[in-house]
N, CA, C and O of each residue as an XYZ file, in Angstrom:
532
protein
N     136.996     74.267    190.055
C     137.041     75.435    188.794
C     137.497     74.532    187.608
O     138.506     73.828    187.650
N     136.707     74.620    186.620
C     136.767     73.942    185.021
C     138.347     73.976    184.437
O     138.831     75.103    184.333
N     139.036     73.042    184.120
C     140.293     73.333    183.355
C     140.192     72.573    181.859
O     139.878     71.406    181.625
N     140.497     73.439    181.107
C     140.094     73.543    179.919
C     141.547     73.802    178.762
O     142.345     74.738    178.812
N     141.535     72.737    177.853
C     142.750     72.787    177.102
C     142.296     73.439    175.785
O     141.337     73.075    175.104
N     143.192     74.529    175.514
C     142.859     75.251    174.234
C     144.215     75.028    173.274
O     145.281     74.747    173.821
N     144.145     75.140    172.076
C     145.274     75.132    171.123
C     145.084     76.426    170.683
O     143.995     76.943    170.436
N     146.387     77.033    170.573
C     146.783     78.302    170.024
C     148.371     77.782    169.369
O     149.274     77.138    169.902
N     148.255     78.321    168.118
C     149.466     77.729    167.382
C     150.010     76.537    167.402
O     151.186     76.293    167.668
N     149.117     75.723    167.105
C     149.398     74.372    167.160
C     149.885     73.844    168.594
O     150.273     72.680    168.698
N     149.862     74.725    169.725
C     150.740     74.186    170.965
C     149.114     73.959    171.549
O     148.092     74.314    170.961
N     149.201     73.266    172.871
C     148.076     73.153    173.747
C     148.405     73.587    175.225
O     149.322     73.040    175.839
N     147.594     74.636    175.809
C     147.595     75.139    176.976
C     146.389     74.710    177.820
O     145.224     74.763    177.425
N     146.739     74.334    178.871
C     145.596     73.847    180.271
C     145.161     75.323    180.683
O     146.073     76.039    181.098
N     144.154     75.750    180.634
C     143.455     77.087    181.183
C     142.202     76.746    182.314
O     141.243     76.003    182.104
N     142.454     77.399    183.397
C     141.109     77.239    184.312
C     140.398     78.364    184.185
O     140.867     79.482    183.973
N     139.074     78.033    184.335
C     137.810     79.237    184.018
C     136.795     79.020    184.966
O     136.738     77.928    185.530
N     135.941     79.961    185.234
C     135.011     79.918    185.975
C     134.035     79.102    185.488
O     133.960     79.260    184.270
N     133.061     78.101    185.995
C     132.264     77.309    185.530
C     131.089     77.906    184.629
O     130.405     78.858    185.004
N     130.933     77.307    183.497
C     129.696     78.106    182.569
C     130.516     79.006    181.555
O     129.990     79.448    180.534
N     131.617     79.209    181.838
C     132.541     79.976    180.735
C     133.546     79.285    179.687
O     134.425     79.802    178.999
N     133.239     78.294    179.764
C     134.152     77.327    178.907
C     134.005     77.616    177.563
O     134.981     77.644    176.814
N     132.804     77.849    177.163
C     132.414     78.129    175.793
C     133.187     79.520    175.222
O     133.742     79.742    174.146
N     132.983     80.336    176.389
C     133.463     81.883    175.797
C     135.210     81.658    175.775
O     135.918     82.268    174.974
N     135.681     80.820    176.647
C     137.025     80.530    176.780
C     137.353     79.571    175.185
O     138.121     80.224    174.478
N     137.102     78.762    174.792
C     137.267     78.082    173.807
C     136.835     79.310    172.381
O     137.488     79.265    171.338
N     135.823     80.203    172.545
C     135.704     81.270    171.389
C     136.907     82.150    171.204
O     137.413     82.431    170.118
N     137.318     82.564    172.418
C     138.488     83.763    172.608
C     139.771     83.013    172.308
O     140.627     83.681    171.729
N     140.120     81.542    172.638
C     141.174     80.845    172.206
C     141.247     80.641    170.757
O     142.345     80.446    170.236
N     139.864     80.677    169.862
C     139.858     80.401    168.414
C     140.529     81.761    168.143
O     141.687     81.819    167.731
N     139.753     82.892    168.389
C     140.322     84.078    167.869
C     141.832     84.210    168.094
O     142.502     84.619    167.146
N     142.460     83.896    169.292
C     143.839     84.068    169.384
C     144.476     82.803    168.755
O     145.697     82.677    168.853
N     143.847     81.987    168.204
C     144.844     80.818    167.410
C     144.561     81.394    165.806
O     145.395     81.180    164.927
N     143.324     82.124    165.540
C     143.566     82.674    164.191
C     144.382     83.272    163.898
O     144.773     83.072    162.748
N     145.213     84.468    164.821
C     145.993     85.420    164.705
C     147.356     84.656    164.940
O     148.292     85.248    164.403
N     147.681     83.612    165.536
C     148.462     83.011    165.624
C     148.907     82.174    164.391
O     150.102     82.009    164.146
N     148.208     81.805    163.845
C     148.079     80.874    162.571
C     148.521     81.975    161.286
O     149.152     81.583    160.304
N     148.156     83.154    161.436
C     148.480     84.069    160.312
C     149.973     84.588    160.457
O     150.738     84.868    159.535
N     150.210     84.651    161.789
C     152.096     84.956    162.093
C     152.669     83.639    161.706
O     153.704     83.674    161.040
N     152.099     82.340    162.055
C     153.188     81.121    161.413
C     152.907     81.075    160.407
O     153.558     80.103    160.024
N     152.205     81.530    159.331
C     152.035     81.519    157.969
C     152.922     82.489    157.537
O     153.622     82.245    156.554
N     153.017     83.691    158.188
C     153.980     84.744    157.453
C     155.295     84.452    157.951
O     156.263     84.537    157.195
N     155.428     84.087    159.253
C     156.944     84.206    159.909
C     157.698     82.959    160.129
O     158.877     82.919    160.482
N     156.874     81.857    159.879
C     157.264     80.638    160.222
C     157.164     80.019    162.039
O     156.451     80.444    162.948
N     157.896     79.208    162.044
C     157.938     78.458    163.732
C     158.449     80.072    164.473
O     159.110     80.901    163.848
N     158.077     80.216    165.589
C     158.619     81.317    166.497
C     158.251     80.608    168.005
O     157.378     79.781    168.269
N     159.283     81.270    168.908
C     159.021     81.063    170.518
C     157.599     81.628    170.889
O     157.069     82.719    170.678
N     157.178     80.479    171.522
C     155.726     80.321    172.056
C     155.416     81.809    172.753
O     154.441     82.451    172.361
N     156.183     82.267    173.677
C     155.938     83.729    174.168
C     155.858     84.503    173.172
O     154.759     85.034    173.015
N     156.892     84.814    172.235
C     156.701     85.831    171.229
C     155.378     85.647    170.211
O     154.678     86.642    170.023
N     155.081     84.563    169.648
C     153.632     83.892    169.003
C     152.534     84.531    170.032
O     151.752     85.338    169.530
N     152.422     84.284    171.231
C     151.116     84.595    172.203
C     151.150     86.118    172.184
O     150.091     86.742    172.125
N     152.442     86.801    172.237
C     152.592     88.123    172.654
C     152.202     88.888    171.006
O     151.477     89.879    170.915
N     152.721     88.331    170.038
C     152.563     89.025    168.723
C     150.875     88.838    168.433
O     150.196     89.782    168.029
N     150.388     87.671    168.664
C     149.010     87.264    168.373
C     147.930     88.236    169.266
O     146.878     88.767    168.910
N     148.599     88.240    170.506
C     147.572     89.226    171.741
C     147.731     90.786    171.193
O     146.833     91.584    171.459
N     148.606     91.105    170.611
C     148.849     92.505    170.134
C     147.834     93.053    168.664
O     147.365     94.146    168.345
N     147.810     91.773    168.074
C     147.095     91.712    166.753
C     145.818     92.030    167.400
O     145.341     93.160    167.292
N     145.111     90.903    168.208
C     143.899     91.123    168.577
C     143.456     92.237    169.056
O     142.367     92.706    168.726
N     144.412     92.892    170.055
C     144.236     94.368    170.768
C     144.073     95.369    169.695
O     143.190     96.211    169.860
N     144.934     95.415    168.403
C     144.895     96.419    167.857
C     143.364     96.259    166.895
O     143.005     97.257    166.271
N     142.769     95.365    166.840
C     141.580     94.952    166.215
C     140.630     95.711    166.903
O     139.950     96.642    166.472
N     140.664     95.056    168.377
C     139.895     95.797    169.294
C     139.689     97.057    169.381
O     138.653     97.698    169.558
N     141.176     97.482    169.187
C     141.068     99.335    169.673
C     140.316     99.883    168.333
O     139.810    101.004    168.292
N     140.299     98.878    167.139
C     139.666     99.591    165.854
C     138.245     99.687    166.126
O     137.603    100.730    165.998
N     137.689     98.389    166.566
C     136.197     98.327    166.754
C     135.941     99.457    167.646
O     135.218    100.396    167.314
N     136.590     99.363    168.893
C     136.274    100.608    170.364
C     136.059    101.936    169.605
O     135.069    102.648    169.775
N     137.211    102.246    168.633
C     137.134    103.593    167.887
C     135.641    103.738    167.424
O     134.844    104.608    167.773
N     135.414    102.552    166.445
C     134.141    102.746    165.481
C     133.120    102.936    166.224
O     132.177    103.678    165.952
N     133.311    101.982    167.638
C     131.969    102.272    168.308
C     131.518    103.743    168.903
O     130.373    104.176    169.034
N     132.703    104.342    169.203
C     132.835    105.611    170.131
C     132.279    106.589    169.048
O     131.321    107.318    169.300
N     132.856    106.585    167.931
C     132.177    107.496    166.449
C     130.738    107.346    166.401
O     130.023    108.348    166.394
N     130.176    105.990    166.361
C     128.660    105.671    166.283
C     128.159    106.322    167.352
O     127.248    107.141    167.229
N     128.659    106.045    168.402
C     127.832    106.468    169.331
C     127.803    108.211    169.741
O     126.893    108.751    170.370
N     128.789    108.757    169.316
C     128.721    110.070    169.381
C     127.759    110.614    168.045
O     127.081    111.623    168.235
N     127.707    109.925    166.674
C     126.930    110.007    165.900
C     125.229    110.099    166.602
O     124.553    111.127    166.576
N     124.834    108.937    167.128
C     123.880    108.710    167.801
C     123.317    109.910    168.749
O     122.236    110.499    168.738
N     124.497    110.045    169.591
C     123.871    111.297    170.350
C     123.947    112.668    169.913
O     123.536    113.518    170.703
N     124.375    113.017    168.856
C     124.163    114.076    167.935
C     122.559    113.908    167.479
O     121.614    114.599    167.861
N     122.545    113.015    166.739
C     121.242    112.666    166.387
C     119.907    112.550    167.153
O     118.767    112.680    166.707
N     120.311    112.275    168.401
C     119.258    112.117    169.518
C     119.223    113.815    170.060
O     118.172    114.339    170.429
N     120.009    114.248    170.043
C     120.062    115.711    170.502
C     119.393    116.685    169.514
O     118.753    117.655    169.923
N     119.562    116.393    168.133
C     118.815    117.161    167.002
C     117.324    116.527    167.306
O     116.479    117.410    167.452
N     116.905    115.399    167.411
C     115.731    114.944    167.626
C     114.835    115.543    168.794
O     113.666    115.929    168.790
N     115.818    115.484    169.818
C     114.769    116.344    171.131
C     115.086    117.828    170.790
O     114.314    118.550    171.421
N     115.809    118.425    170.138
C     115.844    119.999    169.856
C     114.497    120.052    168.664
O     113.720    121.006    168.719
N     114.351    119.215    167.859
C     113.048    119.292    166.832
C     112.001    119.050    167.683
O     111.360    120.080    167.895
N     111.579    118.072    168.257
C     110.590    117.861    169.556
C     110.084    118.722    170.134
O     108.858    118.797    170.209
N     111.237    119.967    170.927
C     110.966    120.819    171.661
C     110.843    122.105    170.958
O     110.664    123.158    171.570
N     110.925    122.039    169.842
C     110.783    123.398    169.097
C     109.181    123.879    168.993
O     108.261    123.065    169.074
N     109.032    124.931    168.853
C     107.498    125.540    168.804
C     107.148    125.069    167.300
O     107.910    124.937    166.342
N     105.647    124.842    167.399
C     105.134    124.591    166.130
C     105.431    125.488    165.174
O     105.813    126.488    165.780
N     105.475    125.734    163.751
C     105.646    126.805    163.022
C     104.586    127.414    162.755
O     103.605    126.673    162.693
N     104.367    128.673    162.538
C     103.560    129.624    162.383
C     102.377    129.327    161.532
O     102.874    128.958    160.467
N     101.341    129.296    161.443
C     100.408    129.042    160.315
C     100.600    129.617    159.189
O     100.888    130.813    159.227
N     100.516    129.064    158.113
C     100.495    129.907    156.664
C      99.146    130.771    156.604
O      98.016    130.389    156.909
N      99.544    132.036    156.134
C      98.294    132.734    155.919
C      97.938    132.865    154.606
O      98.910    133.317    154.001
N      96.834    132.652    153.737
C      96.604    132.470    152.512
C      95.601    133.798    152.261
O      94.658    134.082    153.000
N      95.892    134.342    151.396
C      94.890    135.629    151.252
C      94.405    135.126    149.859
O      95.067    134.831    148.864
N      93.104    135.112    150.065
C      92.044    134.993    149.112
C      91.429    136.229    148.586
O      90.802    136.961    149.352
N      91.582    136.553    147.162
C      90.965    137.843    146.614
C      89.469    137.948    146.741
O      88.720    137.061    146.333
N      88.962    139.291    147.441
C      87.485    139.577    147.766
C      86.780    140.078    146.512
O      87.232    140.956    145.778
N      85.856    139.561    146.374
C      84.956    140.062    144.872
C      84.366    141.515    145.502
O      83.689    141.690    146.515
N      84.757    142.256    144.753
C      83.976    143.823    145.179
C      82.679    143.880    145.173
O      82.208    143.248    144.227
N      81.843    144.422    145.898
C      80.663    144.651    145.872
C      79.915    145.229    144.967
O      78.732    144.994    144.720
N      80.752    146.133    144.379
C      80.147    146.699    143.100
C      79.942    145.613    141.894
O      79.037    145.678    141.063
N      80.722    144.833    141.941
C      80.972    143.515    140.991
C      79.696    142.947    141.059
O      78.912    142.779    140.124
N      79.550    142.668    142.231
C      78.105    141.661    142.891
C      77.109    142.039    142.644
O      76.218    141.259    142.309
N      76.904    143.425    142.729
C      75.696    144.345    142.361
C      75.440    144.217    140.852
O      74.277    144.084    140.472
N      76.482    144.248    139.941
C      76.400    144.440    138.415
C      75.977    143.172    138.015
O      75.060    143.064    137.200
N      76.672    141.967    138.607
C      76.220    140.558    138.480
C      74.673    140.431    138.646
O      73.999    139.938    137.741
N      74.125    140.871    139.785
C      72.976    140.795    140.112
C      71.921    141.509    139.084
O      70.832    141.039    138.755
N      72.407    142.573    138.713
C      71.571    143.350    137.743
C      71.338    142.683    136.421
O      70.294    142.664    135.769
N      72.711    142.037    136.090
C      72.530    141.400    134.531
C      71.561    140.058    134.847
O      70.589    139.745    134.160
N      71.909    139.531    135.713
C      70.785    138.042    136.258
C      69.667    138.818    135.934
O      69.173    138.534    134.843
N      69.076    139.794    136.620
C      67.518    140.122    136.644
C      67.514    140.499    135.298
O      66.590    139.898    134.751
N      68.086    141.179    134.546
C      67.831    141.500    133.103
C      67.705    140.297    132.089
O      66.910    140.183    131.155
N      68.703    139.418    132.515
C      68.163    138.086    131.580
C      67.475    137.541    132.025
O      66.956    136.756    131.231
N      66.931    137.456    133.427
C      65.360    136.780    133.695
C      64.383    137.308    132.908
O      63.556    136.719    132.212
N      64.586    138.698    133.116
C      63.487    139.302    132.285
C      63.177    139.176    130.848
O      62.085    139.171    130.279
N      64.562    139.060    130.317
C      64.320    138.849    128.530
C      63.784    137.310    128.402
O      62.957    136.958    127.561
N      64.378    136.464    129.354
C      63.921    135.218    129.147
C      62.196    135.309    129.583
O      61.373    134.631    128.968
N      61.929    135.926    130.339
C      60.177    135.752    130.467
C      59.656    136.344    129.405
O      58.610    135.883    128.947
N      60.346    137.622    128.723
C      59.316    138.144    127.812
C      59.639    137.476    126.608
O      58.873    137.700    125.671
N      60.979    136.392    126.322
C      60.548    135.611    125.208
C      59.405    134.715    125.379
O      58.545    134.467    124.533
N      59.496    134.247    126.597
C      58.094    133.090    126.774
C      57.191    133.662    126.678
O      56.341    132.942    126.153
N      56.722    134.867    126.942
C      55.475    135.602    126.654
C      55.196    135.542    125.337
O      54.045    135.217    125.047
N      56.149    135.830    124.241
C      56.171    136.096    122.655
C      56.115    134.674    121.943
O      55.791    134.491    120.769
N      56.437    133.839    122.733
C      56.631    132.375    122.253
C      55.206    131.642    122.394
O      54.772    130.808    121.599
N      54.429    132.202    123.784
C      53.444    131.346    123.923
C      52.224    132.333    123.304
O      51.140    131.776    123.130
N      52.322    133.636    122.991
C      51.420    134.431    121.892
C      51.369    133.783    120.652
O      50.330    133.756    119.993
N      52.550    133.191    120.236
C      52.631    132.997    118.816
C      52.027    131.633    118.603
O      51.767    131.333    117.438
N      51.776    130.800    119.519
C      51.014    129.561    119.654
C      49.662    129.367    119.299
O      49.132    128.268    119.463
């Protein structure tokens, strides 16, 4: 089992870890060291146990806030997924009916008569024009 020395709050600690987890351990130690540094800057030097406890509590508080946010986001995603499922399972909307006005037969007949009269007048006008030439 690999032995790793980590630095937290200016103090070295020898820690064992599983093979291949050394980088993870160093990353976690950096996070704890950052919190310990904040404490040291604010409160000065303190006993090792208290520094580790306080830094751990600060990280735990930050982790709890992130977990709460993740839970809220998961709930929002679940609600959106449920809404998408509901919309996908909903029946399609009823087709929209459009009413087009119908031209009455009497109007169609009247227009046909007018066209016939106009054609007759045009034919008469052509005959008169041909006779005058």
